[in-house]
C-alpha positions in Angstrom: 10.8 -0.6 -18.5 7.3 -1.6 -17.6 4.4 1.9 -16.9 1.9 1.3 -14.3 -0.5 3.8 -13.9 -2.2 4.2 -11.1 -5.9 4.8 -10.0 -4.4 7.9 -7.8 -3.9 11.5 -9.7 -2.0 12.0 -6.3 -0.1 9.1 -5.1 1.4 10.0 -1.6 3.9 6.6 -1.4 5.1 3.5 -3.0 7.2 0.7 -1.8 8.8 -1.9 -3.5 8.8 -5.7 -2.1 11.6 -7.5 -1.2 11.7 -9.8 -4.9 11.9 -6.2 -6.2 8.7 -7.2 -8.1 6.2 -6.4 -6.9 5.0 -2.6 -6.2 2.6 -0.8 -3.8 1.4 2.6 -4.3 -1.3 4.6 -2.2 -2.6 8.1 -2.3 -5.3 10.6 -1.9 -7.6 7.9 -3.0 -8.2 5.9 0.5 -6.5 2.4 -1.0 -3.2 1.6 -1.5 -3.0 -0.3 -4.7 -0.6 -3.5 -4.9 1.6 -4.2 -8.2 2.8 -7.3 -9.6 4.7 -9.0 -11.5 6.2 -6.3 -12.3 9.7 -7.1 -14.8 6.8 -9.3 -16.6 4.5 -7.6 -19.0 1.4 -9.1 -17.6 1.3 -7.5 -14.9 -1.6 -7.9 -11.9 -3.3 -4.6 -9.9 -5.2 -5.1 -6.9 -6.1 -2.9 -4.3 -4.9 -4.1 -0.4 -5.4 -1.6 2.3 -8.6 1.3 2.9 -7.8 3.5 5.2 -11.1 6.4 5.9 -8.3 9.1 4.8 -5.3 10.2 2.5 -2.5 7.2 2.4 1.1 9.2 3.7 3.0 5.8 3.9 3.2 1.7 2.9 6.3 -0.5 3.2 5.9 -4.4 2.7 7.0 -6.0 6.1 9.6 -9.4 6.0 8.5 -10.4 3.2 6.6 -9.6 -0.1 3.0 -11.4 1.9 2.4 -8.3 4.3 1.7 -4.6 4.3 2.1 -2.0 6.5 0.0 2.1 5.8 -0.4 4.9 8.1 -3.3 6.9 7.0 -5.0 10.4 7.2 -6.9 8.3 9.6 -4.6 8.4 12.7 -4.0 5.0 11.7 -1.7 2.3 10.7 -3.1 -1.1 9.8 -0.4 -4.2 8.7 -2.1 -6.0 5.2 -1.9 -9.2 3.3 -1.4 -8.5 0.3 -2.6 -11.9 -1.4 -6.3 -11.2 0.4 -6.6 -7.8 1.0 -7.3 -8.9 5.1 -6.9 -6.6 7.9 -4.0 -8.1 10.3 -3.9 -5.7 12.5 -4.7 -1.8 13.7 -2.2 0.0 14.8 -4.3 3.2 17.3 -4.0 6.0 20.2 -2.0 8.3 17.4 -3.3 11.3 18.4 -3.4 13.2 14.2 -3.0 11.8 10.9 0.1 9.6 10.9 3.0 10.5 8.7 5.8 8.0 8.3 
């Protein structure tokens, strides 16, 4: 059992990576943080995604290497987990993206 402390008091979205050794959590702090090596005592934490409004959803795409986020800023974004680089933005939504 591993306890993970979140940088945000309000976690809205959470996702396990396909390896089951990585978790992404996002919320009202406008970012999505990734926790790696969750099956070990040395959990590595780093922010991956940053939006201008809350993160409402997140999921890993195909592997532990890419993360898709949805936000109250009307955008969905695809991120490289390791570097935090924004790979693609999906725009055109007329309201908050909740799922």
